[in-house]
FIPA-935873 format. One record per residue (C-alpha): z, y, x. Coordinates in steps of 0.02 Angstrom, whole numbers, plus 50000, padded with zeros to 5 digits. Layout:
BEGIN
ZYX/...
! end
This chain:
BEGIN
494315028045888/495365017846006/495095017146196/496005007446329/496875019946444/497205013146620/498505026946641/499615019846505/499025001946513/498665000546327/497375004546193/497695021646115/497015032545978/495775044546057/496285062646034/495145075046122/495735091446191/494395100446087/494015093445917/492125095945937/491795093446122/492265079046238/492215080946427/491845065446527/491775063546717/490955047946788/491185043046970/489365042547024/488485033947169/488615036447355/486765038347392/486645029747558/485665014847490/484915008447328/486135004747184/486374986447151/486544979546978/488454978346995/488494997047025/487394999846873/488674991046756/489755006446774/488375017846708/487885006546565/489735006746513/489815025946531/488215027646427/488885016946285/490465027246287/489435043146275/488335035946135/489825030146038/490675047346046/489045055445991/488885042645848/490655047645797/490105066045782/490705073245947/489675083846065/489865077046242/489825086246410/489525072346538/489675075346724/489165062346852/489375066847035/488235062047177/489165058147337/488035062847481/489365067447613/491125062347658/491385044147606/491965032247738/491745013347729/493625010547712/494815016547579/496015019547722/494995034447781/494375023647926/492715016847978/490955024147980/490365037847864/489185029147741/487885042647749/487915042147942/487715023447924/486125026947822/485425039047950/485635025848090/484885011947981/483345022947948/483235029448124/483465047448074/484315061148176/486165064248147/485995080948062/486425088247895/484585090847858/484215072647883/485765067547784/485135078147636/483405070147648/484095052247640/485265057447501/483875064347398/482855048647425/484215037247353/484715049547220/482955049247156/482955030247159/484645030247061/483945041946929/482425030446905/483665015946877/484575026146745/482945029446655/482395011346667/484015005746586/483825019146449/485415028046507/485535045846442/485505058346583/487175067346613/487275085946579/487695088846760/487465078646921/488295089347052/488075084847237/489615084047345/488675093447486/488465108547375/490325109947331/491195110847502/491865128347460/492775121347309/493515107447413/494175119747541/494965130147405/495965115547339/496495110147515/497125127847553/498135127447395/498915110847441/499325117547613/500185132747534/501205121547426/501755110047566/500745094547516/499515094247666/499795092047852/498685091448004/498465077248131/497175074348267/495775068448152/496015079848003/497055085947860/498065073147756/498985073347588/500815069247603/501115056147465/503005056347493/503015073847414/502165067547258/503445055847171/502225049647041/500965043247171/500205027147114/500555029146930/498815024346882/498765005346872/500565004246927/500305004747117/501965003047204/501975015547347/503545007747421/502664991247445/501114997947530/500994990147704/500074995047857/498534984447871/498484980047684/497734993647574/497855005147722/497535002347907/498695007648043/498655026248093/500235030648191/500015049148162/500105048047972/501835051547897/501585037647764/500465022947755/499745028947585/499365046847647/497495050647629/496205062147707/495815079047633/494735084947774/494035073847910/493615082348076/491885078148144/491665068148304/489915075848323/489655094048359/488005094148265/488635085948105/489855093647984/490345109347886/491375124047948/493165125447880/494815133747929/495325117248012/493755114348112/491985106748086/491995091147976/491815084047804/492875084647646/493755068547599/492925058047467/494345060347344/494445079247356/492585080147311/492855072347139/494385083147105/493415098647146/491815094547050/492675087946893/493765103346884/492325115346912/491225108446770/492525101746646/494115111346684/495845103446706/496335093546611/494785085946536/494665071246418/493965055446501/493725049746683/492805033346713/492425022046858/492525004346917/494174994646932/494024995947122/494315014947105/496035012647024/497165008447172/496585021647292/495215033947244/495805038347071/497635038947115/497195050547256/496215061547139/497695062247021/498945066047159/497985080747239/497385088447075/499105087646993/499965094047152/498775108447171/498705114446990/500245107346901/499215099646762/498475082346725/496745079346792/496155068946642/497035062246488/496095045346478/495605034446623/494365020546587/493755007146709/492454993846697/492684976646778/491634969346922/490004960046906/490234945147020/488984932847090/489194914047091/490784909047176/491674924547108/491204935747248/491054954447204/489234960747218/489064972147366/487744981847460/487584968547594/487214950247597/486414939247465/487304948147324/486284964047344/485204962947189/484374978947131/483544982946970/481864981447059/482344963447102/482384959946916/480744969446885/479874959547024/480414943546942/479474949946789/481084951046686/481254965746565/482574976746644/483264980646470/483724962246461/485014966546594/485744979846478/485784967346337/486634955046452/488014967846496/488284971946313/488674953846281/490404955846367/491744969046346/491674981946485/493444976446543/492914958146559/492354951746734/490614944646727/489764931646837/487944935646856/486574922346863/484714923746832/484904909746707/486094920046600/484924935046621/483454924346562/484454919646408/484794937746372/482934941746388/482514927746267/483764934846141/483094952446163/481294946546141/481784936845985/482604952145911/481054962745947/479854949845879/480854948545716/480814967245698/478944967145719/478794956645563/479744969145460/478834983645374/479235001845411/479775014245280/481495007345242/483135017045223/484655016145336/486075006245254/487735014845289/488825001645200/488424988545065/489514977044966/489624964745111/490194978145228/488554977645320/487824993945383/488005008045507/489835010945468/490264993345523/489454994845692/490295011445717/491955003645675/491664989645801/491205001645943/492655012945896/493794998345942/493705001046132/491794999046138/491754981046068/489944977946111/490014958846101/490554960345917/489254973645890/487904962045955/488544947445851/488564958945696/486764964345730/486194946045720/487164943645559/486404959245487/484604954945533/484694938345432/485474945545276/484174942145143/485134952945017/484434968045110/482554971245111/481654968545274/481154986645285/482974992445261/483554980045392/482274986545515/482755004645487/484595000845500/484444990945654/483465004645740/484875016345691/486105004045768/485155005645927/485665023745947/487335016446007/486735000846096/485295009646190/484104994646195/482615006146161/482034994446023/480835007045948/479825006546109/479964988046138/479204984845966/477624992946027/477434980346170/476764962746176/478184950746213/478074932446256/478524919646121/480214911746145/480974894546128/482744888246155/483194894446329/484114883746455/485624895546444/485844891546259/485684872946291/487024874246422/488204883246304/487864869846172/488404856646296/489984866246343/490364868246156/490104849846126/491394846146264/492604858846190/492454850746016/492714833446090/494314839846172/494814847846005/494844864846091/494344874345936/494614891846002/493424888946144/492154880746025/492214896245914/492014907546062/490494897946124/489764898545946/489874917545951/489084917946125/487624907146063/487424918945915/487354933746035/485794925446112/484944924345944/485324906645890/486474898645762/487404882245782/487984871545635/489084856145648/488454841245550/488884822445543/487524819845669/488174832645791/487704850945826/486094858045753/485374873545833/484214885245740/483464902345771/484274916445677/
! end
């Protein structure tokens, strides 16, 4: 199995610490609002990773934190606390009790989103608010070792004393400027120094600590919870690419400084889901699209999972409802084909054409190559050298890795499908590529069309599209 490790900047053979058990930590949501579909891409990616490891024979211990205290709106440890922002938005009192109530509300909504997308539930979902003692323990250790210092608004980590700061993603500490990744704070020793404990500005809001009432820094929370439930080091730490520059480098610095050991051996990051114009989806403005937005448009939410699987997790995606509609059409076509196939077949591990469960395992073992896995699925379903019942059984076995919940979708009545607009648009783009003799782009577009359940053939009269 090969995985792309952000720490080394290359694809590596995966070698777990324990031959039989893999420990994974996923940076979970900050529960101050509903998750948008861009957020949810991270958890579909993490789920495919878990399923692939389990497919390969590993047992997995997966921990996904819930941030319900301590995260500010800026990576520079400035701005409003996100949970306080939620309290004000919902006209709730500024108390820990109210903060817990709003956190539970959005945690519950997040868990429903996971279930809707057929994401396996993590083994642990620890809440930051329940691990303040562990945060304090690490901060004390950093103080004892000379890595922490106090200024008027809290305790900070001295990045100058950690020479490898920024090694994840190649952040150049020397080039960090005030007002760029960080905002100006004249009390900090270095622009990149980050908060370990933030003193509260409200006497009624915060936790007791040796340094005064306040909240743990966002970064220390993840270091504490991952270490408690997985040990240090553990195997794989995941998150979005936006975590690389600050959050994950800060985790690495404080954890390694405190305990003289790596935090995690492999760091994996999914790319953004952008909206039209290339803007990152965010929890404000027109780009705030939740899973319930999709459901209200009467689109199968598992079509969104299928849509995500059509791109590598490290590839930026531009979301549109047109593309999502194309994914739903492809998923419906797949399910409708399966409905025509009889039950009772056997799972094909590998036949003379290299078609079977071993092939899909090999594809996913190559850094979770879900686009190739989807394309292979469509090749497999039309292989008439394999009986329909065996194809059905094998595809349902494939789905243990893809997580489309095909066995349940087969039981439902789905709308008939034609050639969707998204496929027609891809055909037009491919025709232009061929006219320009851009054969690489034409081949890529052919594969993309195949992932939507259609096959294109080139004839003397032009392109001919057929259902697979």
